[in-house]
Chimera marker file (.cmm) of the C-alpha trace (Angstrom):
<marker_set name="trace">
<marker id="1" x="57.041" y="72.287" z="72.776" r="1" g="1" b="0" radius="0.5"/>
<marker id="2" x="55.513" y="72.314" z="69.327" r="1" g="1" b="0" radius="0.5"/>
<marker id="3" x="51.947" y="73.582" z="69.805" r="1" g="1" b="0" radius="0.5"/>
<marker id="4" x="50.752" y="71.926" z="66.568" r="1" g="1" b="0" radius="0.5"/>
<marker id="5" x="51.933" y="68.536" z="67.838" r="1" g="1" b="0" radius="0.5"/>
<marker id="6" x="50.308" y="69.167" z="71.215" r="1" g="1" b="0" radius="0.5"/>
<marker id="7" x="47.020" y="70.055" z="69.506" r="1" g="1" b="0" radius="0.5"/>
<marker id="8" x="47.137" y="66.922" z="67.307" r="1" g="1" b="0" radius="0.5"/>
<marker id="9" x="47.883" y="64.694" z="70.315" r="1" g="1" b="0" radius="0.5"/>
<marker id="10" x="45.035" y="66.189" z="72.340" r="1" g="1" b="0" radius="0.5"/>
<marker id="11" x="42.646" y="65.821" z="69.383" r="1" g="1" b="0" radius="0.5"/>
<marker id="12" x="43.541" y="62.259" z="68.398" r="1" g="1" b="0" radius="0.5"/>
<marker id="13" x="43.683" y="60.904" z="71.957" r="1" g="1" b="0" radius="0.5"/>
<marker id="14" x="40.352" y="62.535" z="72.808" r="1" g="1" b="0" radius="0.5"/>
<marker id="15" x="38.728" y="60.986" z="69.731" r="1" g="1" b="0" radius="0.5"/>
<marker id="16" x="40.030" y="57.508" z="70.566" r="1" g="1" b="0" radius="0.5"/>
<marker id="17" x="38.887" y="57.673" z="74.189" r="1" g="1" b="0" radius="0.5"/>
<marker id="18" x="35.446" y="59.041" z="73.340" r="1" g="1" b="0" radius="0.5"/>
<marker id="19" x="34.816" y="56.617" z="70.474" r="1" g="1" b="0" radius="0.5"/>
<marker id="20" x="36.263" y="53.419" z="71.926" r="1" g="1" b="0" radius="0.5"/>
<marker id="21" x="35.808" y="53.852" z="75.678" r="1" g="1" b="0" radius="0.5"/>
<marker id="22" x="33.008" y="56.424" z="76.085" r="1" g="1" b="0" radius="0.5"/>
<marker id="23" x="35.435" y="58.377" z="78.258" r="1" g="1" b="0" radius="0.5"/>
<marker id="24" x="35.984" y="62.102" z="77.849" r="1" g="1" b="0" radius="0.5"/>
<marker id="25" x="39.437" y="63.625" z="78.093" r="1" g="1" b="0" radius="0.5"/>
<marker id="26" x="39.965" y="67.246" z="79.003" r="1" g="1" b="0" radius="0.5"/>
<marker id="27" x="43.453" y="68.401" z="77.987" r="1" g="1" b="0" radius="0.5"/>
<marker id="28" x="45.281" y="70.099" z="80.834" r="1" g="1" b="0" radius="0.5"/>
<marker id="29" x="47.752" y="72.859" z="80.025" r="1" g="1" b="0" radius="0.5"/>
<marker id="30" x="48.870" y="73.316" z="83.630" r="1" g="1" b="0" radius="0.5"/>
<marker id="31" x="49.861" y="70.808" z="86.272" r="1" g="1" b="0" radius="0.5"/>
<marker id="32" x="46.980" y="70.077" z="88.646" r="1" g="1" b="0" radius="0.5"/>
<marker id="33" x="47.265" y="71.025" z="92.298" r="1" g="1" b="0" radius="0.5"/>
<marker id="34" x="49.101" y="68.589" z="94.561" r="1" g="1" b="0" radius="0.5"/>
<marker id="35" x="45.846" y="67.120" z="95.883" r="1" g="1" b="0" radius="0.5"/>
<marker id="36" x="44.698" y="66.315" z="92.305" r="1" g="1" b="0" radius="0.5"/>
<marker id="37" x="47.917" y="64.695" z="91.050" r="1" g="1" b="0" radius="0.5"/>
<marker id="38" x="46.813" y="61.235" z="92.025" r="1" g="1" b="0" radius="0.5"/>
<marker id="39" x="48.905" y="58.507" z="93.600" r="1" g="1" b="0" radius="0.5"/>
<marker id="40" x="48.665" y="54.842" z="94.422" r="1" g="1" b="0" radius="0.5"/>
<marker id="41" x="47.852" y="52.073" z="91.984" r="1" g="1" b="0" radius="0.5"/>
<marker id="42" x="48.430" y="52.916" z="88.310" r="1" g="1" b="0" radius="0.5"/>
<marker id="43" x="48.719" y="51.022" z="85.048" r="1" g="1" b="0" radius="0.5"/>
<marker id="44" x="51.723" y="51.906" z="82.901" r="1" g="1" b="0" radius="0.5"/>
<marker id="45" x="51.411" y="51.168" z="79.184" r="1" g="1" b="0" radius="0.5"/>
<marker id="46" x="54.378" y="51.595" z="76.867" r="1" g="1" b="0" radius="0.5"/>
<marker id="47" x="54.510" y="51.649" z="73.081" r="1" g="1" b="0" radius="0.5"/>
<marker id="48" x="57.197" y="52.639" z="70.605" r="1" g="1" b="0" radius="0.5"/>
<marker id="49" x="57.262" y="53.226" z="66.878" r="1" g="1" b="0" radius="0.5"/>
<marker id="50" x="59.950" y="53.399" z="64.223" r="1" g="1" b="0" radius="0.5"/>
<marker id="51" x="60.476" y="54.076" z="60.530" r="1" g="1" b="0" radius="0.5"/>
<marker id="52" x="59.851" y="57.472" z="58.994" r="1" g="1" b="0" radius="0.5"/>
<marker id="53" x="59.756" y="58.876" z="62.515" r="1" g="1" b="0" radius="0.5"/>
<marker id="54" x="60.826" y="57.238" z="65.781" r="1" g="1" b="0" radius="0.5"/>
<marker id="55" x="59.619" y="57.600" z="69.328" r="1" g="1" b="0" radius="0.5"/>
<marker id="56" x="57.771" y="56.107" z="72.243" r="1" g="1" b="0" radius="0.5"/>
<marker id="57" x="54.959" y="56.912" z="74.619" r="1" g="1" b="0" radius="0.5"/>
<marker id="58" x="54.333" y="55.995" z="78.234" r="1" g="1" b="0" radius="0.5"/>
<marker id="59" x="50.753" y="56.143" z="79.478" r="1" g="1" b="0" radius="0.5"/>
<marker id="60" x="49.980" y="56.263" z="83.211" r="1" g="1" b="0" radius="0.5"/>
<marker id="61" x="46.361" y="55.365" z="83.952" r="1" g="1" b="0" radius="0.5"/>
<marker id="62" x="45.007" y="55.730" z="87.482" r="1" g="1" b="0" radius="0.5"/>
<marker id="63" x="43.606" y="52.306" z="88.415" r="1" g="1" b="0" radius="0.5"/>
<marker id="64" x="39.989" y="53.554" z="88.401" r="1" g="1" b="0" radius="0.5"/>
<marker id="65" x="40.419" y="54.985" z="84.883" r="1" g="1" b="0" radius="0.5"/>
<marker id="66" x="41.945" y="51.729" z="83.661" r="1" g="1" b="0" radius="0.5"/>
<marker id="67" x="39.107" y="49.771" z="85.203" r="1" g="1" b="0" radius="0.5"/>
<marker id="68" x="36.484" y="52.087" z="83.691" r="1" g="1" b="0" radius="0.5"/>
<marker id="69" x="37.834" y="51.914" z="80.146" r="1" g="1" b="0" radius="0.5"/>
<marker id="70" x="38.052" y="48.116" z="80.493" r="1" g="1" b="0" radius="0.5"/>
<marker id="71" x="34.396" y="47.893" z="81.525" r="1" g="1" b="0" radius="0.5"/>
<marker id="72" x="33.376" y="50.159" z="78.627" r="1" g="1" b="0" radius="0.5"/>
<marker id="73" x="35.590" y="48.465" z="76.040" r="1" g="1" b="0" radius="0.5"/>
<marker id="74" x="34.961" y="44.822" z="76.923" r="1" g="1" b="0" radius="0.5"/>
<marker id="75" x="31.394" y="45.211" z="78.144" r="1" g="1" b="0" radius="0.5"/>
<marker id="76" x="32.142" y="43.295" z="81.340" r="1" g="1" b="0" radius="0.5"/>
<marker id="77" x="30.613" y="43.821" z="84.745" r="1" g="1" b="0" radius="0.5"/>
<marker id="78" x="32.644" y="46.200" z="86.919" r="1" g="1" b="0" radius="0.5"/>
<marker id="79" x="32.745" y="43.686" z="89.766" r="1" g="1" b="0" radius="0.5"/>
<marker id="80" x="34.170" y="40.988" z="87.498" r="1" g="1" b="0" radius="0.5"/>
<marker id="81" x="37.063" y="42.971" z="85.995" r="1" g="1" b="0" radius="0.5"/>
<marker id="82" x="40.367" y="41.121" z="86.280" r="1" g="1" b="0" radius="0.5"/>
<marker id="83" x="43.787" y="42.789" z="86.587" r="1" g="1" b="0" radius="0.5"/>
<marker id="84" x="44.931" y="41.104" z="83.364" r="1" g="1" b="0" radius="0.5"/>
<marker id="85" x="41.987" y="42.594" z="81.483" r="1" g="1" b="0" radius="0.5"/>
<marker id="86" x="42.868" y="46.081" z="82.733" r="1" g="1" b="0" radius="0.5"/>
<marker id="87" x="46.499" y="45.630" z="81.647" r="1" g="1" b="0" radius="0.5"/>
<marker id="88" x="45.439" y="44.331" z="78.216" r="1" g="1" b="0" radius="0.5"/>
<marker id="89" x="43.001" y="47.210" z="77.738" r="1" g="1" b="0" radius="0.5"/>
<marker id="90" x="45.652" y="49.760" z="78.718" r="1" g="1" b="0" radius="0.5"/>
<marker id="91" x="48.083" y="48.237" z="76.203" r="1" g="1" b="0" radius="0.5"/>
<marker id="92" x="45.422" y="48.254" z="73.490" r="1" g="1" b="0" radius="0.5"/>
<marker id="93" x="44.532" y="51.849" z="74.364" r="1" g="1" b="0" radius="0.5"/>
<marker id="94" x="48.156" y="52.888" z="73.842" r="1" g="1" b="0" radius="0.5"/>
<marker id="95" x="48.152" y="50.992" z="70.551" r="1" g="1" b="0" radius="0.5"/>
<marker id="96" x="44.984" y="52.702" z="69.295" r="1" g="1" b="0" radius="0.5"/>
<marker id="97" x="45.960" y="56.185" z="70.489" r="1" g="1" b="0" radius="0.5"/>
<marker id="98" x="49.447" y="56.097" z="68.958" r="1" g="1" b="0" radius="0.5"/>
<marker id="99" x="48.191" y="54.350" z="65.828" r="1" g="1" b="0" radius="0.5"/>
<marker id="100" x="45.712" y="57.174" z="65.369" r="1" g="1" b="0" radius="0.5"/>
<marker id="101" x="48.396" y="59.757" z="66.072" r="1" g="1" b="0" radius="0.5"/>
<marker id="102" x="50.733" y="58.208" z="63.493" r="1" g="1" b="0" radius="0.5"/>
<marker id="103" x="47.895" y="58.282" z="60.988" r="1" g="1" b="0" radius="0.5"/>
<marker id="104" x="47.942" y="62.060" z="61.402" r="1" g="1" b="0" radius="0.5"/>
<marker id="105" x="51.720" y="62.557" z="61.573" r="1" g="1" b="0" radius="0.5"/>
<marker id="106" x="52.810" y="59.919" z="59.049" r="1" g="1" b="0" radius="0.5"/>
<marker id="107" x="50.087" y="59.688" z="56.398" r="1" g="1" b="0" radius="0.5"/>
<marker id="108" x="52.468" y="57.745" z="54.122" r="1" g="1" b="0" radius="0.5"/>
<marker id="109" x="52.493" y="54.931" z="56.643" r="1" g="1" b="0" radius="0.5"/>
<marker id="110" x="56.271" y="54.577" z="56.967" r="1" g="1" b="0" radius="0.5"/>
<marker id="111" x="56.224" y="54.251" z="60.764" r="1" g="1" b="0" radius="0.5"/>
<marker id="112" x="55.400" y="50.909" z="62.384" r="1" g="1" b="0" radius="0.5"/>
<marker id="113" x="54.152" y="50.317" z="65.904" r="1" g="1" b="0" radius="0.5"/>
<marker id="114" x="55.877" y="47.910" z="68.260" r="1" g="1" b="0" radius="0.5"/>
<marker id="115" x="53.827" y="45.610" z="70.472" r="1" g="1" b="0" radius="0.5"/>
<marker id="116" x="52.568" y="47.577" z="73.486" r="1" g="1" b="0" radius="0.5"/>
<marker id="117" x="53.388" y="46.443" z="77.012" r="1" g="1" b="0" radius="0.5"/>
<marker id="118" x="51.532" y="47.141" z="80.249" r="1" g="1" b="0" radius="0.5"/>
<marker id="119" x="52.204" y="46.573" z="83.914" r="1" g="1" b="0" radius="0.5"/>
<marker id="120" x="50.622" y="47.441" z="87.236" r="1" g="1" b="0" radius="0.5"/>
<marker id="121" x="52.443" y="49.952" z="89.412" r="1" g="1" b="0" radius="0.5"/>
<marker id="122" x="51.335" y="49.245" z="92.977" r="1" g="1" b="0" radius="0.5"/>
<marker id="123" x="52.528" y="52.611" z="94.282" r="1" g="1" b="0" radius="0.5"/>
<marker id="124" x="53.089" y="55.441" z="91.834" r="1" g="1" b="0" radius="0.5"/>
<marker id="125" x="53.190" y="59.214" z="92.144" r="1" g="1" b="0" radius="0.5"/>
<marker id="126" x="52.956" y="61.277" z="88.946" r="1" g="1" b="0" radius="0.5"/>
<marker id="127" x="55.074" y="63.957" z="90.634" r="1" g="1" b="0" radius="0.5"/>
<marker id="128" x="58.126" y="62.201" z="89.182" r="1" g="1" b="0" radius="0.5"/>
<marker id="129" x="56.842" y="63.109" z="85.697" r="1" g="1" b="0" radius="0.5"/>
<marker id="130" x="56.696" y="66.849" z="86.334" r="1" g="1" b="0" radius="0.5"/>
<marker id="131" x="59.224" y="68.705" z="84.236" r="1" g="1" b="0" radius="0.5"/>
<marker id="132" x="59.490" y="65.883" z="81.680" r="1" g="1" b="0" radius="0.5"/>
<marker id="133" x="59.760" y="67.054" z="78.091" r="1" g="1" b="0" radius="0.5"/>
<marker id="134" x="56.788" y="65.720" z="76.153" r="1" g="1" b="0" radius="0.5"/>
<marker id="135" x="54.397" y="65.543" z="79.122" r="1" g="1" b="0" radius="0.5"/>
<marker id="136" x="50.713" y="65.544" z="78.218" r="1" g="1" b="0" radius="0.5"/>
<marker id="137" x="47.974" y="65.538" z="80.839" r="1" g="1" b="0" radius="0.5"/>
<marker id="138" x="44.284" y="64.802" z="80.481" r="1" g="1" b="0" radius="0.5"/>
<marker id="139" x="41.664" y="65.210" z="83.165" r="1" g="1" b="0" radius="0.5"/>
<marker id="140" x="39.018" y="62.494" z="83.324" r="1" g="1" b="0" radius="0.5"/>
<marker id="141" x="36.164" y="61.620" z="85.622" r="1" g="1" b="0" radius="0.5"/>
<marker id="142" x="38.479" y="58.948" z="87.094" r="1" g="1" b="0" radius="0.5"/>
<marker id="143" x="41.653" y="60.975" z="87.649" r="1" g="1" b="0" radius="0.5"/>
<marker id="144" x="44.408" y="62.444" z="85.495" r="1" g="1" b="0" radius="0.5"/>
<marker id="145" x="45.794" y="60.418" z="82.587" r="1" g="1" b="0" radius="0.5"/>
<marker id="146" x="49.519" y="61.145" z="82.293" r="1" g="1" b="0" radius="0.5"/>
<marker id="147" x="51.325" y="60.614" z="78.989" r="1" g="1" b="0" radius="0.5"/>
<marker id="148" x="55.002" y="61.125" z="78.233" r="1" g="1" b="0" radius="0.5"/>
<marker id="149" x="56.132" y="61.076" z="74.622" r="1" g="1" b="0" radius="0.5"/>
<marker id="150" x="59.584" y="61.122" z="73.099" r="1" g="1" b="0" radius="0.5"/>
<marker id="151" x="59.988" y="61.884" z="69.419" r="1" g="1" b="0" radius="0.5"/>
<marker id="152" x="63.096" y="61.664" z="67.298" r="1" g="1" b="0" radius="0.5"/>
<link id1="1" id2="2" r="1" g="1" b="0" radius="0.2"/>
<link id1="2" id2="3" r="1" g="1" b="0" radius="0.2"/>
<link id1="3" id2="4" r="1" g="1" b="0" radius="0.2"/>
<link id1="4" id2="5" r="1" g="1" b="0" radius="0.2"/>
<link id1="5" id2="6" r="1" g="1" b="0" radius="0.2"/>
<link id1="6" id2="7" r="1" g="1" b="0" radius="0.2"/>
<link id1="7" id2="8" r="1" g="1" b="0" radius="0.2"/>
<link id1="8" id2="9" r="1" g="1" b="0" radius="0.2"/>
<link id1="9" id2="10" r="1" g="1" b="0" radius="0.2"/>
<link id1="10" id2="11" r="1" g="1" b="0" radius="0.2"/>
<link id1="11" id2="12" r="1" g="1" b="0" radius="0.2"/>
<link id1="12" id2="13" r="1" g="1" b="0" radius="0.2"/>
<link id1="13" id2="14" r="1" g="1" b="0" radius="0.2"/>
<link id1="14" id2="15" r="1" g="1" b="0" radius="0.2"/>
<link id1="15" id2="16" r="1" g="1" b="0" radius="0.2"/>
<link id1="16" id2="17" r="1" g="1" b="0" radius="0.2"/>
<link id1="17" id2="18" r="1" g="1" b="0" radius="0.2"/>
<link id1="18" id2="19" r="1" g="1" b="0" radius="0.2"/>
<link id1="19" id2="20" r="1" g="1" b="0" radius="0.2"/>
<link id1="20" id2="21" r="1" g="1" b="0" radius="0.2"/>
<link id1="21" id2="22" r="1" g="1" b="0" radius="0.2"/>
<link id1="22" id2="23" r="1" g="1" b="0" radius="0.2"/>
<link id1="23" id2="24" r="1" g="1" b="0" radius="0.2"/>
<link id1="24" id2="25" r="1" g="1" b="0" radius="0.2"/>
<link id1="25" id2="26" r="1" g="1" b="0" radius="0.2"/>
<link id1="26" id2="27" r="1" g="1" b="0" radius="0.2"/>
<link id1="27" id2="28" r="1" g="1" b="0" radius="0.2"/>
<link id1="28" id2="29" r="1" g="1" b="0" radius="0.2"/>
<link id1="29" id2="30" r="1" g="1" b="0" radius="0.2"/>
<link id1="30" id2="31" r="1" g="1" b="0" radius="0.2"/>
<link id1="31" id2="32" r="1" g="1" b="0" radius="0.2"/>
<link id1="32" id2="33" r="1" g="1" b="0" radius="0.2"/>
<link id1="33" id2="34" r="1" g="1" b="0" radius="0.2"/>
<link id1="34" id2="35" r="1" g="1" b="0" radius="0.2"/>
<link id1="35" id2="36" r="1" g="1" b="0" radius="0.2"/>
<link id1="36" id2="37" r="1" g="1" b="0" radius="0.2"/>
<link id1="37" id2="38" r="1" g="1" b="0" radius="0.2"/>
<link id1="38" id2="39" r="1" g="1" b="0" radius="0.2"/>
<link id1="39" id2="40" r="1" g="1" b="0" radius="0.2"/>
<link id1="40" id2="41" r="1" g="1" b="0" radius="0.2"/>
<link id1="41" id2="42" r="1" g="1" b="0" radius="0.2"/>
<link id1="42" id2="43" r="1" g="1" b="0" radius="0.2"/>
<link id1="43" id2="44" r="1" g="1" b="0" radius="0.2"/>
<link id1="44" id2="45" r="1" g="1" b="0" radius="0.2"/>
<link id1="45" id2="46" r="1" g="1" b="0" radius="0.2"/>
<link id1="46" id2="47" r="1" g="1" b="0" radius="0.2"/>
<link id1="47" id2="48" r="1" g="1" b="0" radius="0.2"/>
<link id1="48" id2="49" r="1" g="1" b="0" radius="0.2"/>
<link id1="49" id2="50" r="1" g="1" b="0" radius="0.2"/>
<link id1="50" id2="51" r="1" g="1" b="0" radius="0.2"/>
<link id1="51" id2="52" r="1" g="1" b="0" radius="0.2"/>
<link id1="52" id2="53" r="1" g="1" b="0" radius="0.2"/>
<link id1="53" id2="54" r="1" g="1" b="0" radius="0.2"/>
<link id1="54" id2="55" r="1" g="1" b="0" radius="0.2"/>
<link id1="55" id2="56" r="1" g="1" b="0" radius="0.2"/>
<link id1="56" id2="57" r="1" g="1" b="0" radius="0.2"/>
<link id1="57" id2="58" r="1" g="1" b="0" radius="0.2"/>
<link id1="58" id2="59" r="1" g="1" b="0" radius="0.2"/>
<link id1="59" id2="60" r="1" g="1" b="0" radius="0.2"/>
<link id1="60" id2="61" r="1" g="1" b="0" radius="0.2"/>
<link id1="61" id2="62" r="1" g="1" b="0" radius="0.2"/>
<link id1="62" id2="63" r="1" g="1" b="0" radius="0.2"/>
<link id1="63" id2="64" r="1" g="1" b="0" radius="0.2"/>
<link id1="64" id2="65" r="1" g="1" b="0" radius="0.2"/>
<link id1="65" id2="66" r="1" g="1" b="0" radius="0.2"/>
<link id1="66" id2="67" r="1" g="1" b="0" radius="0.2"/>
<link id1="67" id2="68" r="1" g="1" b="0" radius="0.2"/>
<link id1="68" id2="69" r="1" g="1" b="0" radius="0.2"/>
<link id1="69" id2="70" r="1" g="1" b="0" radius="0.2"/>
<link id1="70" id2="71" r="1" g="1" b="0" radius="0.2"/>
<link id1="71" id2="72" r="1" g="1" b="0" radius="0.2"/>
<link id1="72" id2="73" r="1" g="1" b="0" radius="0.2"/>
<link id1="73" id2="74" r="1" g="1" b="0" radius="0.2"/>
<link id1="74" id2="75" r="1" g="1" b="0" radius="0.2"/>
<link id1="75" id2="76" r="1" g="1" b="0" radius="0.2"/>
<link id1="76" id2="77" r="1" g="1" b="0" radius="0.2"/>
<link id1="77" id2="78" r="1" g="1" b="0" radius="0.2"/>
<link id1="78" id2="79" r="1" g="1" b="0" radius="0.2"/>
<link id1="79" id2="80" r="1" g="1" b="0" radius="0.2"/>
<link id1="80" id2="81" r="1" g="1" b="0" radius="0.2"/>
<link id1="81" id2="82" r="1" g="1" b="0" radius="0.2"/>
<link id1="82" id2="83" r="1" g="1" b="0" radius="0.2"/>
<link id1="83" id2="84" r="1" g="1" b="0" radius="0.2"/>
<link id1="84" id2="85" r="1" g="1" b="0" radius="0.2"/>
<link id1="85" id2="86" r="1" g="1" b="0" radius="0.2"/>
<link id1="86" id2="87" r="1" g="1" b="0" radius="0.2"/>
<link id1="87" id2="88" r="1" g="1" b="0" radius="0.2"/>
<link id1="88" id2="89" r="1" g="1" b="0" radius="0.2"/>
<link id1="89" id2="90" r="1" g="1" b="0" radius="0.2"/>
<link id1="90" id2="91" r="1" g="1" b="0" radius="0.2"/>
<link id1="91" id2="92" r="1" g="1" b="0" radius="0.2"/>
<link id1="92" id2="93" r="1" g="1" b="0" radius="0.2"/>
<link id1="93" id2="94" r="1" g="1" b="0" radius="0.2"/>
<link id1="94" id2="95" r="1" g="1" b="0" radius="0.2"/>
<link id1="95" id2="96" r="1" g="1" b="0" radius="0.2"/>
<link id1="96" id2="97" r="1" g="1" b="0" radius="0.2"/>
<link id1="97" id2="98" r="1" g="1" b="0" radius="0.2"/>
<link id1="98" id2="99" r="1" g="1" b="0" radius="0.2"/>
<link id1="99" id2="100" r="1" g="1" b="0" radius="0.2"/>
<link id1="100" id2="101" r="1" g="1" b="0" radius="0.2"/>
<link id1="101" id2="102" r="1" g="1" b="0" radius="0.2"/>
<link id1="102" id2="103" r="1" g="1" b="0" radius="0.2"/>
<link id1="103" id2="104" r="1" g="1" b="0" radius="0.2"/>
<link id1="104" id2="105" r="1" g="1" b="0" radius="0.2"/>
<link id1="105" id2="106" r="1" g="1" b="0" radius="0.2"/>
<link id1="106" id2="107" r="1" g="1" b="0" radius="0.2"/>
<link id1="107" id2="108" r="1" g="1" b="0" radius="0.2"/>
<link id1="108" id2="109" r="1" g="1" b="0" radius="0.2"/>
<link id1="109" id2="110" r="1" g="1" b="0" radius="0.2"/>
<link id1="110" id2="111" r="1" g="1" b="0" radius="0.2"/>
<link id1="111" id2="112" r="1" g="1" b="0" radius="0.2"/>
<link id1="112" id2="113" r="1" g="1" b="0" radius="0.2"/>
<link id1="113" id2="114" r="1" g="1" b="0" radius="0.2"/>
<link id1="114" id2="115" r="1" g="1" b="0" radius="0.2"/>
<link id1="115" id2="116" r="1" g="1" b="0" radius="0.2"/>
<link id1="116" id2="117" r="1" g="1" b="0" radius="0.2"/>
<link id1="117" id2="118" r="1" g="1" b="0" radius="0.2"/>
<link id1="118" id2="119" r="1" g="1" b="0" radius="0.2"/>
<link id1="119" id2="120" r="1" g="1" b="0" radius="0.2"/>
<link id1="120" id2="121" r="1" g="1" b="0" radius="0.2"/>
<link id1="121" id2="122" r="1" g="1" b="0" radius="0.2"/>
<link id1="122" id2="123" r="1" g="1" b="0" radius="0.2"/>
<link id1="123" id2="124" r="1" g="1" b="0" radius="0.2"/>
<link id1="124" id2="125" r="1" g="1" b="0" radius="0.2"/>
<link id1="125" id2="126" r="1" g="1" b="0" radius="0.2"/>
<link id1="126" id2="127" r="1" g="1" b="0" radius="0.2"/>
<link id1="127" id2="128" r="1" g="1" b="0" radius="0.2"/>
<link id1="128" id2="129" r="1" g="1" b="0" radius="0.2"/>
<link id1="129" id2="130" r="1" g="1" b="0" radius="0.2"/>
<link id1="130" id2="131" r="1" g="1" b="0" radius="0.2"/>
<link id1="131" id2="132" r="1" g="1" b="0" radius="0.2"/>
<link id1="132" id2="133" r="1" g="1" b="0" radius="0.2"/>
<link id1="133" id2="134" r="1" g="1" b="0" radius="0.2"/>
<link id1="134" id2="135" r="1" g="1" b="0" radius="0.2"/>
<link id1="135" id2="136" r="1" g="1" b="0" radius="0.2"/>
<link id1="136" id2="137" r="1" g="1" b="0" radius="0.2"/>
<link id1="137" id2="138" r="1" g="1" b="0" radius="0.2"/>
<link id1="138" id2="139" r="1" g="1" b="0" radius="0.2"/>
<link id1="139" id2="140" r="1" g="1" b="0" radius="0.2"/>
<link id1="140" id2="141" r="1" g="1" b="0" radius="0.2"/>
<link id1="141" id2="142" r="1" g="1" b="0" radius="0.2"/>
<link id1="142" id2="143" r="1" g="1" b="0" radius="0.2"/>
<link id1="143" id2="144" r="1" g="1" b="0" radius="0.2"/>
<link id1="144" id2="145" r="1" g="1" b="0" radius="0.2"/>
<link id1="145" id2="146" r="1" g="1" b="0" radius="0.2"/>
<link id1="146" id2="147" r="1" g="1" b="0" radius="0.2"/>
<link id1="147" id2="148" r="1" g="1" b="0" radius="0.2"/>
<link id1="148" id2="149" r="1" g="1" b="0" radius="0.2"/>
<link id1="149" id2="150" r="1" g="1" b="0" radius="0.2"/>
<link id1="150" id2="151" r="1" g="1" b="0" radius="0.2"/>
<link id1="151" id2="152" r="1" g="1" b="0" radius="0.2"/>
</marker_set>
């Protein structure tokens, strides 16, 4: 995998999460141990882009991470967070992260983002992502954020 692209993705995603959600991402170069993979309830957010360059990204947020960024972003009480708010925040997170990334990769602004989508995955195991080309992993205080990107 292109190390320059990996570096840019780690940098831009980290900046978005720190600035917008007060959440720190630690890029992982190696797959965590089986006990740290995470499983259970996740939020999947999908976004694609086209023009100039084409591709898509899938974000897999552990539920606690999704809930935390929602609390930080919307300023709501943790006990009052609704599932719809978590899904909307995950979709907006994908939008901001990939928008920022495209700002770096496509400074001429030829690429356009599609509308992000998000859904709750009641039972998910990131093990199915292992070996995927374009897998990016970030450790957080609330579990591992898994991102899969395809670029054309």
